C-alpha positions as CSV (number, residue, x, y, z in Angstrom):
1,M,65.4,84.8,-57.4
2,T,64.6,81.3,-57.9
3,N,67.6,80.5,-56.0
4,S,67.5,83.4,-53.7
5,P,68.3,82.3,-50.0
6,I,64.9,82.8,-48.7
7,R,63.9,80.0,-51.4
8,R,66.1,77.8,-50.2
9,A,65.3,78.4,-46.2
10,L,61.7,77.6,-46.9
11,L,62.7,74.4,-49.0
12,A,65.2,73.4,-46.5
13,G,62.4,73.7,-43.9
14,T,59.4,71.6,-45.8
15,L,62.0,69.1,-46.3
16,A,62.5,69.2,-42.4
17,T,58.8,68.8,-41.7
18,S,58.4,66.1,-43.8
19,A,61.2,63.9,-42.5
20,A,59.7,64.6,-39.1
21,L,56.3,63.6,-39.8
22,G,57.5,60.3,-41.6
23,V,59.4,59.8,-38.6
24,T,56.3,60.2,-36.7
25,A,54.4,58.1,-38.9
26,L,56.8,55.0,-38.8
27,T,56.7,55.3,-34.6
28,T,52.8,55.4,-34.1
29,P,51.8,51.4,-34.6
30,A,55.0,50.6,-32.4
31,H,53.3,52.7,-29.6
32,A,49.4,51.9,-30.4
33,Q,50.8,47.9,-30.2
34,L,51.6,48.9,-26.6
35,I,48.2,50.2,-25.8
36,V,45.3,48.3,-27.6
37,K,44.9,44.7,-26.3
38,D,44.4,41.7,-28.7
39,P,40.9,41.0,-29.8
40,T,41.8,37.3,-30.4
41,N,43.4,36.8,-26.9
42,Y,40.1,38.6,-25.2
43,A,37.5,36.4,-27.1
44,Q,39.4,33.1,-25.8
45,N,39.6,34.6,-22.2
46,V,35.5,35.4,-22.5
47,L,35.1,31.8,-23.7
48,Q,37.0,30.1,-21.1
49,A,35.3,32.4,-18.5
50,A,31.7,31.3,-19.7
51,R,32.9,27.2,-19.5
52,A,34.1,27.9,-16.5
53,L,30.6,29.4,-15.5
54,Q,29.0,26.6,-17.1
55,Q,30.7,24.0,-15.0
56,V,29.3,25.5,-11.8
57,N,25.8,25.7,-13.1
58,N,26.1,22.1,-13.7
59,Q,27.6,21.2,-10.7
60,I,24.9,23.3,-9.1
61,T,22.3,21.2,-11.1
62,Q,23.9,18.0,-10.2
63,I,24.0,19.0,-6.1
64,Q,20.2,19.9,-6.4
65,Q,19.3,16.7,-8.5
66,Q,20.8,14.7,-5.4
67,A,19.2,16.6,-2.9
68,Q,15.7,15.8,-4.7
69,S,16.8,12.6,-5.0
70,L,17.7,11.9,-1.2
71,V,14.3,14.0,-0.5
72,N,12.7,11.2,-2.6
73,E,14.0,8.1,-1.0
74,G,13.0,9.6,2.1
75,R,9.1,9.6,1.1
76,N,10.0,6.3,-0.2
77,L,11.1,4.7,3.1
78,A,8.1,6.7,5.2
79,S,5.8,4.5,7.0
80,L,2.3,5.1,6.6
81,P,1.0,6.7,9.5
82,F,-1.9,4.7,9.5
83,S,-2.4,1.1,10.8
84,S,-5.5,-1.0,10.8
85,L,-4.1,-3.8,12.0
86,Q,-5.3,-3.6,15.6
87,Q,-8.9,-3.2,14.6
88,L,-9.0,-5.9,12.5
89,Q,-7.5,-8.5,14.9
90,Q,-10.1,-7.2,17.1
91,Q,-12.7,-7.8,14.5
92,V,-11.4,-11.2,13.7
93,Q,-11.1,-11.9,17.8
94,R,-14.6,-11.1,18.4
95,T,-15.8,-13.6,15.4
96,Q,-13.4,-16.6,16.9
97,Q,-15.1,-16.1,20.0
98,L,-18.8,-16.0,18.7
99,L,-17.7,-19.6,16.8
100,G,-15.9,-20.6,19.9
101,E,-19.5,-20.1,22.3
102,A,-20.7,-22.5,19.9
103,Q,-23.7,-24.3,22.1
104,R,-24.0,-28.1,22.7
105,I,-21.6,-29.5,19.7
106,A,-18.2,-27.4,19.0
107,Y,-16.4,-26.9,15.8
108,D,-14.1,-30.3,17.4
109,V,-13.7,-33.3,15.0
110,Q,-13.5,-35.7,18.4
111,D,-16.3,-34.0,19.7
112,V,-18.8,-34.2,16.8
113,Q,-18.3,-37.8,16.4
114,Q,-18.7,-38.5,19.9
115,V,-22.3,-36.6,19.9
116,F,-22.9,-38.7,16.9
117,N,-22.2,-41.9,18.2
118,D,-24.2,-41.1,21.6
119,R,-27.6,-39.5,20.0
120,Y,-27.9,-39.9,16.5
121,R,-27.4,-43.6,15.6
122,G,-27.0,-46.9,16.8
123,Q,-28.2,-47.5,20.2
124,A,-29.1,-43.8,21.0
125,L,-32.0,-45.0,18.1
126,S,-33.1,-48.5,19.4
127,G,-32.9,-48.0,23.2
128,T,-35.7,-48.2,25.8
129,Q,-38.7,-45.8,25.4
130,A,-37.3,-43.3,28.0
131,E,-34.0,-43.6,26.4
132,M,-35.4,-42.5,22.7
133,V,-37.2,-39.9,24.2
134,A,-34.1,-38.5,26.0
135,N,-32.4,-38.4,23.0
136,A,-34.8,-36.6,20.6
137,E,-35.2,-33.8,23.6
138,A,-31.0,-33.6,23.0
139,R,-31.0,-34.0,19.3
140,W,-33.7,-30.8,19.5
141,Q,-31.9,-29.1,21.8
142,D,-28.7,-29.3,19.5
143,S,-30.4,-28.1,16.5
144,V,-32.0,-25.1,18.2
145,G,-28.5,-24.4,19.9
146,A,-27.1,-24.6,16.3
147,F,-29.5,-22.2,14.9
148,E,-29.1,-20.1,17.6
149,D,-25.3,-19.9,17.5
150,A,-25.9,-19.3,13.9
151,L,-28.0,-15.8,14.3
152,R,-25.4,-14.8,16.9
153,V,-22.6,-15.1,14.3
154,Q,-24.4,-13.3,12.0
155,A,-25.3,-10.5,14.3
156,G,-21.3,-10.4,15.2
157,V,-20.6,-10.0,11.4
158,V,-23.0,-7.6,10.6
159,G,-21.6,-5.4,13.7
160,N,-18.2,-5.7,11.8
161,I,-19.3,-4.0,8.9
162,D,-19.4,-0.4,10.3
163,G,-15.5,-0.9,11.7
164,A,-14.6,-2.7,8.3
165,R,-16.1,0.7,6.6
166,A,-14.6,3.1,8.7
167,T,-11.3,0.8,8.4
168,M,-11.3,1.2,4.5
169,D,-12.7,5.2,4.3
170,E,-9.3,5.7,6.1
171,L,-7.0,3.4,4.2
172,V,-8.2,4.7,1.0
173,T,-7.4,8.0,1.9
174,S,-4.0,7.1,2.9
175,S,-3.3,5.8,0.1
176,Q,-4.4,8.7,-2.0
177,S,-2.2,10.9,0.0
178,A,0.9,8.7,0.1
179,T,3.8,10.5,-0.4
180,G,6.1,7.3,-1.0
181,A,6.2,4.0,-2.4
182,L,6.2,2.4,0.9
183,Q,3.3,4.4,2.2
184,A,1.6,3.1,-0.7
185,A,2.6,-0.5,-0.4
186,Q,1.7,-0.6,3.1
187,A,-1.8,0.7,2.4
188,G,-2.2,-1.9,-0.1
189,N,-1.5,-4.6,2.2
190,Q,-3.5,-3.2,4.9
191,L,-6.6,-3.3,2.3
192,L,-6.0,-6.5,1.5
193,A,-5.8,-7.5,5.1
194,L,-9.2,-6.1,5.7
195,Q,-10.4,-8.1,2.6
196,S,-9.1,-11.2,4.4
197,Q,-11.2,-10.5,7.5
198,Q,-14.2,-9.9,5.7
199,L,-13.5,-13.0,3.9
200,A,-13.3,-14.7,7.0
201,D,-16.0,-13.3,8.5
202,L,-18.2,-14.6,5.8
203,T,-16.5,-18.3,6.0
204,A,-17.6,-17.8,10.2
205,V,-21.3,-17.4,8.6
206,L,-21.1,-20.1,6.3
207,A,-19.6,-22.6,8.7
208,A,-22.4,-21.6,11.5
209,Q,-25.3,-21.9,8.7
210,G,-23.9,-25.0,7.8
211,R,-23.6,-26.4,11.1
212,A,-27.1,-25.5,11.8
213,Q,-28.2,-26.8,8.4
214,A,-26.1,-30.1,9.5
215,L,-27.9,-31.0,12.6
216,E,-31.0,-30.3,11.7
217,S,-30.7,-32.6,8.9
218,A,-29.2,-35.3,11.2
219,R,-32.0,-34.7,13.6
220,T,-35.0,-35.3,10.8
221,T,-33.0,-38.7,9.8
222,A,-33.0,-40.1,13.1
223,I,-36.4,-39.4,14.1
224,E,-36.9,-41.4,10.4
225,A,-35.2,-44.4,12.2
226,E,-36.6,-43.9,15.4
227,S,-40.3,-43.8,13.6
228,R,-39.3,-47.2,12.1
229,E,-37.9,-48.5,14.7
230,R,-41.5,-47.5,16.9
231,F,-43.4,-48.7,14.5
232,R,-41.4,-52.1,14.4
233,R,-42.1,-52.6,18.0
234,F,-45.9,-52.1,17.3
235,R,-45.6,-54.7,15.2
236,S,-43.9,-57.0,17.0
237,R,-46.4,-56.5,20.2
238,N,-49.0,-57.1,17.8
């Protein structure tokens, strides 16, 4: 029974099946390599794509930075919309006009020299009685006119204070809201110009006051000189 034809047929079928399965097992990896991708190659492709995307992002960032830089440069080059130059010039001109309207003795070296020679020294203090009286009257008018001029200059400078305050408010506001370096610098320059205008007004006031005081002192000195001359003449007659 062991060597029966049926047993031999079963054994032959089993061997054939085993051989077929072995052939299939040997050929399966070859088919799998054609279907499944290489993981290493896939990872490299993903890394290259990520790098390319990063480069694009870097370029976009650079473009944005350049655009912002251009915007900032435009702001730095923008001029200040407010200018106080005309107002400051008008205030200076008003003060100059008041100084130019000085009565009798102008702010001129030659004029001062001529007037002093005519009324404050020499023959003016030792002429006839009528000449002495006339010169004394002229000197008094010089002093009165100088004090009036000083008061007018002071009034003009006080009148400029409101305009200076308004200008300063505008400039400070413009400086605080400046969008660039040029606007900030222009606001600062105009504030310095305002300060210079105020210093010019102060100089004008001091000059007008000094003129009035100088003429009054000169008049007092001339009175003393005239008094001595009159006393000398009185003694000579007696």
